[in-house]
C-alpha positions in Angstrom: -25.7 -11.0 35.5 -23.9 -13.6 33.4 -25.8 -12.4 30.3 -24.8 -8.8 30.9 -21.2 -9.6 31.3 -21.2 -11.8 28.2 -22.9 -9.0 26.2 -20.3 -6.5 27.4 -17.5 -8.9 26.5 -18.9 -9.7 23.0 -19.7 -6.0 22.2 -16.1 -5.2 23.2 -14.8 -7.9 20.9 -17.0 -6.7 18.1 -15.6 -3.1 18.6 -12.0 -4.4 18.4 -12.6 -6.5 15.4 -14.4 -3.7 13.6 -11.5 -1.3 14.4 -9.0 -3.8 13.0 -11.0 -4.3 9.9 -11.3 -0.5 9.3 -7.5 -0.1 9.7 -6.8 -2.9 7.3 -9.2 -1.4 4.8 -7.3 1.8 5.0 -3.8 0.3 5.0 -4.3 -1.9 1.9 -4.9 0.9 -0.6 -2.1 3.0 1.0 0.4 0.1 0.7 -0.8 -0.6 -2.8 -0.3 3.1 -3.9 3.2 3.1 -2.3 4.3 0.0 -4.1 2.9 1.4 -7.4 4.7 4.7 -7.0 8.0 2.9 -6.2 7.7 0.7 -9.2 6.7 3.6 -11.5 9.7 5.6 -10.3 12.0 2.6 -10.8 10.6 2.0 -14.3 10.9 5.7 -15.2 14.6 5.8 -14.2 15.2 2.7 -16.3 13.6 4.3 -19.3 15.6 7.5 -18.9 18.8 5.4 -18.8 17.8 3.6 -22.0 17.1 6.9 -23.8 20.4 8.4 -22.6 22.3 5.4 -23.9 20.4 5.4 -27.2 21.2 9.1 -27.6 24.8 8.7 -26.7 25.2 5.9 -29.3 23.3 7.6 -32.1 24.5 11.2 -31.6 28.2 10.5 -31.1 30.0 12.0 -34.1 
């Protein structure tokens, strides 16, 4: 009886741990992609501003 209840408890714990691991394995790439996209968007906006300033300075006649 004690062995059965221990087995049920440990298998439940394994299920929860595995579920958490799977969620983390899914969340890390999603979070990484989101950060990369935000940084790329920010960098692109900065480059556009630099090009606009350059063109304003060099095409003003």
